[in-house]
GUMI-678193 format. One record per residue: residue in one letter; x, y, z of N, C-alpha, C in turn. Coordinates in steps of 0.05 Angstrom, whole numbers, plus 5000, padded with zeros to 4 digits. Each point is the difference from the previous one (the first is absolute). Layout:
  rest  n_xx  n_yy  n_zz  ca_xx  ca_yy  ca_zz  c_xx  c_yy  c_zz
     A     X     Y     Z      X      Y      Z     X     Y     Z
...
END
This chain:
  rest  n_xx  n_yy  n_zz  ca_xx  ca_yy  ca_zz  c_xx  c_yy  c_zz
     M  3303  7432  3050   4990   5008   5026  5021  5017  5014
     R  4991  5020  5015   5018   5017   5015  4995  4994  5030
     I  5022  4993  5013   4999   4992   5028  5015  5020  5017
     G  4988  5010  5021   5013   5019   5018  5010  4984  5025
     V  5023  5009  5010   5011   4987   5024  5011  5021  5018
     F  4996  4997  5027   5012   5018   5019  5004  4987  5027
     C  5016  5012  5017   5005   4991   5027  4987  5019  5019
     S  4989  4989  5022   4986   5017   5019  5005  4991  5028
     G  4998  5019  5019   5004   4994   5028  5029  4996  5006
     G  5006  4984  5021   5028   4996   5008  5015  4985  4978
     D  5025  5008  4995   5017   4987   4980  5008  4972  5011
     A  5005  4982  4982   5009   4973   5007  5021  4990  4980
     P  5022  4989  5009   5020   4989   4982  4988  4979  4981
     G  5004  5004  4975   4988   4982   4980  4979  5014  4983
     M  4991  5024  5008   4981   5014   4984  5011  5006  4972
     N  5025  5007  4998   5012   5005   4974  5000  4975  4983
     A  5006  4977  5012   5000   4975   4985  4973  4993  4990
     C  4979  5007  5016   4973   4995   4991  4992  5017  4976
     V  5008  5026  5001   4994   5018   4978  5014  4990  4975
     R  5025  4992  5003   5015   4989   4977  4986  4976  4988
     S  4990  4982  5017   4987   4977   4990  4974  5007  4985
     V  4985  5019  5011   4976   5010   4987  5006  5010  4972
     V  5021  5016  4998   5007   5012   4974  5009  4979  4981
     Q  5017  4982  5008   5011   4980   4982  4978  4981  4991
     T  4982  4993  5018   4978   4982   4992  4980  5013  4981
     A  4993  5025  5006   4980   5014   4984  5012  5007  4973
     V  5024  5012  4999   5011   5009   4975  5006  4976  4981
     S  5009  4978  5012   5006   4976   4983  4974  4989  4988
     A  4977  5006  5012   4975   4991   4989  4987  5021  4982
     G  5014  5022  4995   4990   5020   4982  4984  5022  5012
     H  5002  5004  5026   4985   5020   5014  5018  5023  5010
     E  4988  5021  5009   5015   5024   5009  4996  5004  5030
     V  5021  5009  5013   4999   5004   5029  5006  5030  5006
     V  4983  5012  5016   5003   5027   5009  5008  4999  5029
     G  5023  5012  5007   5008   5002   5028  4989  5025  5013
     I  4987  4997  5022   4988   5022   5015  5017  5005  5024
     R  5011  5024  5003   5018   5007   5022  4984  5009  5024
     R  5010  4992  5024   4989   5009   5025  4971  4991  5005
     G  4994  4976  4993   4975   4987   5007  4975  5015  4992
     Y  4979  4998  5017   4975   5013   4993  5002  5030  4997
     Q  5017  5012  5016   5004   5029   4997  5012  5007  4973
     G  5019  4984  4992   5012   5004   4974  4980  4997  4977
     L  4981  4981  5004   4979   4996   4980  4983  5026  4998
     L  4993  5010  5023   4983   5025   5001  5016  5024  4988
     D  5026  5000  5003   5017   5021   4990  5008  4995  4971
     E  4992  4977  4989   5009   4992   4973  5030  5000  4997
     N  5013  4988  5021   5029   5000   5001  5009  4972  4990
     F  5005  4999  4974   5007   4975   4987  5031  4998  4996
     F  5009  4975  5000   5028   4994   4994  5004  5006  4970
     V  5021  5015  4994   5006   5007   4972  5026  4987  4991
     D  5000  4987  4977   5024   4986   4991  5019  5020  4987
     A  5022  4989  4989   5022   5017   4989  4991  5016  4976
     T  4978  4992  4987   4990   5014   4977  4978  5020  5007
     G  4994  5001  5025   4979   5019   5009  4972  4988  5000
     N  4997  4974  4995   4974   4987   4999  4993  4990  5028
     P  4975  5003  5009   4991   4991   5026  4995  4970  5000
     R  5022  4984  5000   4997   4971   5000  5025  4988  5012
     L  4996  4975  5008   5023   4984   5010  5007  4980  4978
     T  5025  4999  4993   5010   4982   4979  5019  4980  5012
     L  5007  4980  4984   5019   4980   5010  5026  5013  5008
     R  5009  5020  4986   5024   5014   5007  4996  5016  5026
     S  4977  5011  5004   4994   5016   5024  5005  4984  5026
     V  4992  4975  4999   5001   4984   5025  5023  4981  5001
     A  5018  5002  4981   5024   4982   5000  5016  5003  5026
     G  5005  4978  5013   5016   5001   5025  4986  5008  5025
     W  4974  5004  4998   4985   5009   5024  4998  4980  5022
     S  5001  4974  4994   4994   4980   5020  5018  5000  5024
     R  5025  5009  4997   5018   4998   5023  4998  5023  5020
     F  4984  5020  4993   4999   5024   5017  4976  5000  5019
     G  5005  5010  5025   4978   5003   5019  4985  5026  4994
     G  4981  5006  5018   4983   5024   4996  4983  4997  4976
     T  4991  5023  4988   4984   4999   4976  5008  5024  4982
     F  5009  4994  4976   5007   5021   4981  4976  5017  4991
     L  4976  4988  5003   4976   5015   4993  4991  5018  5024
     H  5014  4997  5023   4994   5014   5024  4972  4993  5011
     S  4995  5007  5024   4975   4993   5013  4990  5023  5017
     S  4975  4999  5008   4989   5021   5017  4973  4990  5011
     R  4990  5016  5019   4972   4996   5009  4984  5025  4993
     S  4975  4996  4991   4985   5023   4989  4974  5004  5015
     E  4999  5022  5015   4974   5007   5013  4979  5008  4980
     Q  5009  5012  4978   4981   5009   4979  4986  4976  4988
     F  5014  4978  4997   4987   4976   4987  4980  4987  5019
     R  5003  5004  5026   4981   4987   5018  4972  5009  4997
     A  4996  5025  4990   4973   5011   4995  4989  4989  4974
     V  4973  4998  4999   4987   4990   4975  5007  5018  4977
     E  5002  5026  5005   5007   5018   4978  5027  4993  4988
     G  5019  4993  5017   5027   4993   4991  4999  4974  4984
     Q  4984  4981  5008   4998   4975   4986  4987  5004  4972
     R  4980  5017  4999   4988   5006   4974  5019  5014  4982
     K  5016  5018  5011   5020   5014   4984  5020  4981  4989
     A  5009  4981  5017   5019   4980   4991  4989  4983  4977
     A  4974  4993  5002   4987   4984   4979  4999  5016  4974
     E  4995  5026  5002   4998   5017   4976  5028  5002  4987
     I  5021  5002  5016   5027   5002   4989  5008  4974  4987
     L  4993  4977  5012   5006   4974   4987  4986  4997  4973
     C  4975  5009  4999   4985   4999   4975  5013  5019  4979
     R  5007  5023  5008   5011   5020   4982  5026  4991  4988
     H  5016  4986  5016   5026   4990   4990  4997  4972  4988
     E  4976  4991  4997   4994   4974   4987  5014  4977  5013
     I  5001  5000  5026   5012   4978   5016  4978  4980  5005
     D  5004  4975  4991   4980   4979   5001  5000  4984  5025
     A  5023  4998  5012   5003   4984   5024  5021  5012  5019
     L  4998  4993  5025   5018   5012   5020  5011  4978  5018
     I  5026  5002  5006   5013   4981   5019  5011  5017  5023
     P  4986  5002  5022   5011   5014   5023  5016  4981  5017
     I  5024  5008  5008   5018   4983   5016  5001  5012  5028
     G  4990  4986  5020   5000   5010   5027  4986  4982  5019
     G  4991  5011  5023   4987   4984   5021  4971  5005  5002
     D  4989  4997  5025   4971   5001   5004  4989  5028  4993
     G  5014  5021  5007   4991   5027   4993  4998  5004  4970
     T  5020  4990  4986   5000   5002   4971  4977  4985  4988
     F  4994  4976  5010   4978   4984   4989  4973  5011  5008
     T  4998  5013  5023   4975   5013   5008  4994  5022  4980
     G  5021  5015  4993   4996   5021   4980  4992  4989  4973
     A  5012  4977  4992   4994   4988   4974  4971  4990  4999
     V  4990  4990  5022   4972   4991   5001  4982  5024  4996
     E  5006  5022  5013   4983   5024   4996  5002  5011  4972
     L  5024  5000  4988   5003   5010   4973  4984  4983  4980
     A  4999  4974  5005   4986   4982   4982  4970  5006  4999
     K  4990  5014  5021   4971   5006   5000  4993  5022  4981
     C  5020  5016  4991   4994   5022   4982  5017  4999  4975
     W  5012  4977  4995   5017   4997   4976  4995  4973  4988
     D  4997  4998  4974   4994   4974   4987  5025  4984  4992
     G  5024  5010  5005   5024   4986   4993  5005  4976  5019
     Q  5019  4983  4993   5007   4977   5016  5020  5009  5022
     V  4998  4987  5023   5019   5005   5022  5010  4973  5010
     V  5026  4996  4999   5013   4976   5012  5023  5009  5017
     G  4997  4996  5026   5021   5010   5019  5023  4980  5003
     A  5023  5011  5009   5024   4984   5006  5007  5006  5029
     P  5003  4980  5017   5005   5004   5029  5028  5009  5006
     G  5004  5026  5004   5026   5011   5007  5000  5012  5027
     T  5008  4985  5021   5000   5010   5027  5018  4982  5017
     I  5017  5011  5017   5018   4983   5015  4986  4985  5022
     D  4975  5008  5007   4986   4988   5023  4990  4972  4995
     N  4997  4992  4975   4990   4973   4994  4972  4996  5012
     D  4983  5020  5000   4975   4999   5014  4975  4998  4981
     L  5004  4992  4975   4978   4998   4981  4993  4971  4995
     M  4974  4995  5000   4990   4973   4992  5004  4997  4970
     G  5002  4974  4992   5001   4995   4971  5028  4995  4989
     T  5020  5002  5017   5028   4994   4991  5016  4990  5024
     D  5017  4981  4995   5016   4990   5022  5018  5021  5012
     F  5012  5016  4982   5018   5022   5009  4995  5024  4982
     T  5005  5024  5012   4998   5025   4985  5027  5010  4992
     I  5001  5016  4979   5025   5011   4990  5012  5018  5021
     G  5025  4995  5007   5014   5016   5020  5004  4987  5027
     F  4983  4979  5005   5001   4987   5027  5027  4986  5004
     S  5009  4985  4981   5025   4986   5003  5024  5018  5006
     T  5001  5023  4985   5022   5019   5004  4998  5013  5028
     A  4976  5007  5008   4997   5012   5026  5009  4981  5023
     V  4993  4975  4997   5009   4980   5020  5030  4997  5000
     Q  5012  4999  4976   5029   4998   4999  5014  5024  5013
     T  4989  5024  4995   5012   5024   5012  4997  4999  5030
     A  4977  4991  5010   4996   4999   5029  5018  4979  5013
     V  5003  4977  4987   5017   4979   5011  5029  5009  5001
     E  5009  5013  4979   5028   5010   5000  5004  5020  5023
     A  4980  5017  5006   5002   5019   5022  5001  4986  5027
     V  4982  4980  5003   5000   4985   5026  5026  4986  5004
     D  5011  4988  4979   5026   4986   5002  5022  5019  5010
     K  5000  5024  4990   5020   5020   5009  4995  5009  5028
     I  4975  5004  5007   4993   5009   5027  5007  4978  5020
     R  4997  4975  4992   5006   4977   5018  5029  5002  5010
     D  5018  5008  4982   5029   5003   5009  5002  5019  5023
     T  4987  5023  4998   5001   5019   5022  4986  4990  5025
     A  4977  4987  4996   4985   4989   5022  5017  4980  5016
     E  5014  4983  4986   5016   4980   5014  5025  5013  5014
     S  5011  5021  4987   5023   5013   5011  4993  5014  5026
     H  4976  5011  5002   4992   5016   5023  4980  4985  5018
     E  4994  4975  4992   4981   4984   5016  4974  5015  5005
     R  4988  5007  4978   4974   5015   5001  4978  4986  4984
     M  4977  5010  5004   4977   4992   4984  4992  5023  4981
     F  4997  4994  4975   4992   5020   4981  4972  4994  4990
     L  4984  5021  4998   4973   4998   4988  5002  5014  4973
     I  4997  4984  4978   5003   5011   4973  4972  5002  4988
     E  4992  5025  4994   4974   5005   4988  5001  4999  4970
     V  4983  4983  4988   4999   4998   4971  4972  5010  4991
     M  4997  5004  4974   4975   5010   4989  4979  4978  5001
     G  4975  5009  4999   4977   4982   5001  4979  5012  5018
     R  4985  5019  4989   4979   5013   5015  4977  4981  5008
     H  4993  4982  4982   4978   4982   5005  5008  4971  4997
     S  5025  4995  4993   5009   4973   4994  5027  4994  5012
     G  5003  4976  5010   5025   4992   5013  5018  4982  4982
     F  4995  5000  4974   5015   4982   4983  5030  5007  5000
     I  5007  5026  4998   5028   5007   5000  5013  4993  5026
     A  4986  5006  5022   5010   4994   5027  5006  4971  5004
     V  4981  4983  4993   5003   4971   5005  5022  4988  4982
     H  5000  5007  4974   5020   4989   4983  5028  5010  5008
     T  5002  5025  5009   5025   5011   5009  5009  4986  5026
     A  4982  4996  5018   5007   4987   5025  5011  4972  4996
     I  4987  4984  4982   5008   4973   4996  5027  4999  4986
     A  5003  5017  4979   5024   5000   4984  5025  5010  5015
     S  4995  5018  5019   5023   5012   5015  5005  4986  5027
     G  4982  4981  5007   5004   4986   5025  4992  5016  5024
     A  4981  5019  4997   4991   5016   5022  4985  4982  5020
     E  5002  5008  5026   4987   4985   5021  4971  5006  5004
     A  4990  5023  4990   4972   5007   5005  4991  5018  4977
     V  4974  5000  4996   4987   5017   4979  4973  5009  5010
     C  4993  5025  4994   4974   5011   5007  4987  5010  4974
     V  4975  4991  4995   4987   5007   4975  4971  5009  5006
     P  4987  5014  4981   4973   5009   5004  4980  4977  5002
     E  5006  4977  4989   4981   4978   4999  4996  4985  5026
     T  5019  5003  5018   4998   4986   5026  5002  5019  5023
     P  4987  4995  5023   5003   5018   5023  5028  4999  5011
     T  5009  5023  5008   5027   5003   5012  4997  4998  5031
     D  5008  4978  5011   4996   4995   5029  5026  5007  5015
     I  5000  5023  5012   5024   5010   5015  5009  4980  5021
     P  4982  4991  5018   5009   4981   5021  5013  4975  4989
     Q  4988  4989  4978   5012   4976   4988  5027  5005  4987
     I  5002  5023  4987   5026   5007   4988  5021  5002  5022
     L  4993  5012  5022   5020   5003   5022  5008  4973  5012
     R  4981  4982  5002   5006   4973   5009  5020  4986  4981
     D  4994  5004  4974   5018   4987   4980  5028  5013  5001
     L  5001  5026  5004   5026   5014   5002  5016  4991  5024
     C  4986  4997  5022   5014   4991   5024  5011  4972  4997
     R  4985  4983  4986   5010   4973   4995  5024  5000  4980
     L  4998  5017  4980   5022   5002   4980  5025  5012  5013
     K  4996  5017  5020   5022   5013   5013  5020  4980  5012
     E  4989  4976  5007   5017   4980   5012  5020  4988  4980
     S  4994  5002  4974   5018   4988   4981  5010  5019  4978
     K  4989  5024  4999   5008   5019   4979  5007  5027  5012
     S  5020  5013  4988   5008   5027   5010  4989  5022  4983
     S  4989  4993  4977   4988   5020   4982  4975  4989  4987
     I  4982  5018  4993   4973   4992   4989  4993  5018  4977
     M  4989  4988  4979   4989   5016   4978  4969  4996  5000
     M  4986  5023  5001   4971   4999   4997  4992  5017  4976
     V  4985  4988  4982   4990   5014   4976  4972  5009  5005
     V  4994  5025  4995   4974   5012   5006  4988  5012  4975
     A  4977  4992  4992   4986   5013   4977  4990  5027  5010
     E  5002  5021  4983   4991   5027   5008  4971  5001  5008
     G  4984  4981  4989   4971   5000   5005  4992  4983  5024
     D  5020  4991  5016   4993   4985   5024  4981  5016  5017
     E  4980  4987  5012   4978   5014   5013  5009  5017  5024
     L  5023  4995  5011   5010   5017   5022  5012  5026  4990
     G  5005  5002  4974   5009   5026   4989  5028  5001  4989
     G  5013  4977  4997   5027   5000   4988  5022  4995  5021
     A  5025  5000  4991   5023   4992   5016  5005  5018  5024
     E  4998  5027  4996   5005   5019   5021  4981  4996  5024
     I  4975  4997  4994   4980   4996   5021  5004  4973  5014
     L  5004  4980  4984   5005   4973   5011  5024  5000  5018
     N  5021  5013  4992   5024   5001   5016  4995  5014  5027
     R  4985  5022  5000   4994   5013   5025  4984  4982  5019
     Q  4981  4985  4989   4984   4982   5017  5017  4978  5011
     L  5018  4989  4984   5017   4979   5010  5018  5010  5022
     Q  5011  5024  4997   5018   5011   5021  4984  5006  5025
     E  4976  5010  4997   4983   5007   5024  4993  4975  5016
     H  4999  4977  4986   4992   4975   5014  5023  4982  5006
     G  5025  5010  4999   5023   4985   5009  5013  4983  4980
     C  5005  5010  4976   5014   4985   4979  5028  4993  5011
     P  5008  4975  4997   5026   4991   5010  5024  5008  4983
     F  4996  5013  4977   5021   5008   4982  5001  5031  4998
     A  5024  5010  4996   5002   5028   4991  4991  5001  4971
     T  4985  5020  4992   4988   4999   4974  5007  5025  4983
     R  4998  4997  4974   5002   5021   4981  4980  4996  4978
     V  4991  5021  4987   4980   4998   4979  5012  5010  4973
     V  4995  4986  4979   5008   5008   4973  4976  4999  4982
     I  4994  5022  4987   4977   5001   4982  5011  5001  4971
     L  4995  4979  4985   5012   4999   4973  4985  5018  4980
     G  4974  5004  5004   4985   5019   4983  5003  4996  4970
     H  5004  5023  4986   4999   4999   4971  5025  4987  4988
     L  5019  4993  5016   5023   4985   4990  4991  4974  4986
     Q  4978  4989  5010   4990   4975   4989  4988  5002  4972
     R  4994  5024  4991   4988   5004   4974  5021  5003  4978
     G  5025  5005  5008   5020   5006   4980  5017  4976  4992
     G  5019  5005  4982   5019   4980   4992  4992  4985  4975
     N  5020  4988  4987   4994   4985   4976  4983  4975  5007
     P  4980  4994  4984   4983   4977   5006  5015  4974  4999
     T  4992  4981  5017   5012   4973   5000  4992  4986  4975
     P  5015  4978  4993   4992   4985   4976  4970  4990  5002
     E  4992  4993  5025   4972   4991   5003  4980  5022  4993
     D  5006  5025  5008   4982   5022   4993  5001  5006  4970
     R  5023  4998  4988   5002   5005   4971  4984  4979  4985
     L  5002  4975  5008   4986   4979   4987  4970  5003  5004
     L  4991  5005  5025   4972   5004   5006  4988  5023  4984
     A  5014  5023  5000   4991   5024   4986  4997  4995  4971
     S  5019  4986  4988   4999   4994   4972  4977  4982  4993
     Q  4995  4980  5017   4978   4982   4996  4973  5014  5002
     I  4998  5017  5020   4975   5015   5004  4995  5020  4978
     G  5021  5014  4992   4997   5019   4978  4989  4987  4975
     K  5011  4977  4993   4991   4985   4977  4971  4991  5004
     A  4994  4990  5024   4973   4990   5006  4979  5023  4998
     A  5008  5024  5008   4982   5023   4999  4992  5006  4971
     V  5020  5000  4982   4995   5005   4972  4984  4977  4988
     D  5007  4976  5006   4985   4977   4990  4971  5001  5009
     G  4996  5009  5025   4972   5003   5010  4984  5020  4983
     I  5013  5022  4994   4987   5021   4984  4993  4989  4972
     L  5019  4987  4988   4996   4990   4973  4979  4978  5000
     A  4995  4987  5022   4980   4979   5002  4973  5012  5007
     G  4999  5027  5004   4974   5013   5006  4993  5003  5029
     R  5019  4994  5018   4995   5003   5029  5000  5029  5008
     T  4985  5006  5021   5001   5027   5011  4991  4999  5030
     C  5008  5021  5015   4995   5002   5028  5011  4976  5016
     V  5023  4991  4991   5014   4977   5014  5028  5008  5006
     M  5013  4985  5018   5028   5002   5005  5014  4976  4989
     A  5022  5004  4987   5017   4977   4991  5019  4993  5022
     G  5000  4975  5008   5018   4990   5021  5012  4973  4992
     V  5015  4989  5019   5011   4973   4996  4993  4983  5025
     L  4986  4978  4995   4993   4982   5021  5011  4972  4992
     G  5017  4989  5017   5011   4974   4995  5016  4999  4974
     G  5013  5022  4993   5016   5001   4976  4984  5006  4974
     R  4974  5003  5002   4983   5004   4976  4987  5027  5001
     D  4995  5012  4976   4986   5025   4999  4972  4997  5012
     A  4991  5020  5014   4974   5000   5013  4988  5027  4998
     Y  4973  5001  4996   4986   5025   4998  4978  5001  5021
     T  5001  5021  5016   4982   5004   5023  4985  5026  4997
     P  4974  5001  5004   4986   5025   4999  5013  5021  5019
     L  5004  5024  4990   5014   5020   5015  4989  5004  5029
     Q  4974  5000  5002   4988   5005   5027  5007  4977  5019
     E  5003  4976  4990   5007   4977   5018  5028  5001  5009
     T  5018  5015  4987   5028   5000   5008  5005  5014  5026
     F  4982  5019  5006   5004   5016   5025  4975  4999  5019
     A  4979  4985  4992   4976   4999   5016  5004  4985  5026
     T  5017  4980  5000   5006   4984   5024  5030  5001  5005
     H  5007  4995  5025   5028   5001   5009  5014  4974  4992
     K  5023  5003  4987   5016   4976   4993  5012  4988  5025
     P  4992  4975  5006   5009   4989   5026  5029  4991  4999
     L  5013  5003  5023   5027   4990   5004  4998  4969  5004
     P  5016  4985  4986   5000   4971   5005  5006  4993  5029
     V  4983  4986  5013   5004   4992   5028  5027  4985  5003
     E  5007  4985  4980   5025   4985   5001  5024  5017  5003
     L  5000  5024  4988   5023   5018   5003  5002  5011  5028
     L  4977  5007  5012   5000   5010   5028  5010  4978  5019
     E  4992  4976  4995   5009   4977   5017  5030  4995  4996
     L  5009  5005  4975   5029   4996   4995  5017  5020  5014
     V  4991  5025  5002   5015   5020   5015  5003  4991  5029
     E  4979  4991  5012   5000   4992   5028  5018  4975  5004
     R  4997  4981  4981   5016   4976   5003  5030  5005  4998
     L  5007  5016  4980   5029   5006   4996  5011  5017  5023
     A  4984  5017  5011   5009   5017   5023  5006  4982  5024
     N  4985  4979  5003   5004   4982   5023  5022  4980  4996
END
């Protein structure tokens, strides 16, 4: 069997470890892996990874040592061409011409949306691997890259806290999460932040101000973690509203942005990526298709691709309550 693998959408630490696991699992079982560079666009361009001998394949030697590196050696992109039905049909024709029997796309909801559409015009198997720092996909406890993104954000907040205490200020730190507050909540708890704003809950300016006035009595500095997808529009807009309504602290805004996508993956992400890569290949060899390989409760799990992004992955209420309890 010939299995294709690629990364698509936003890069996430651990993608390389996942590709390595796919290759090692498939090759050890006697199968061949084709690396597709630059996601769906690379597939349309027939841009394949070429080994040292000039063959378009990934070997055990090709992926040796990949696990410890962030980013993706296969590169990633977003493809407007693939969004059209004509692009999807062209991709299916290319897969057939290169005799690729199965495909493992590593990415998030956009990647899986494309995989669902591709499956409508291609008879091969598709098993996705959840690679996104947002942790917003159903069917897996955590997604590849989430742990590293949280570690990066926590380290940044810890450093900013030193400046906040020195100057007796309040800092609003914006983290990634257009539709999900997982990074924000985990970062807030781990860094000891006093407040967090996420897309899943309404941001109540009057209540925040009451809390800040109360905290002002015992604290000289405050850390507030804001998800970029907060319904008010992010940290800059939230800061302006707080100042306009009498915030008791002098404030500064820090936007971490793409910093959260980089860096060597944490051990947790390397382990998760390796487990998911193996599960994706096992799923293909078992005849599964149009599913995502994930990990639920420490065990391999397979969820129909459409179900992974059809509903919003809820934030545990217990975590939101924990933020409030620890802040008080």
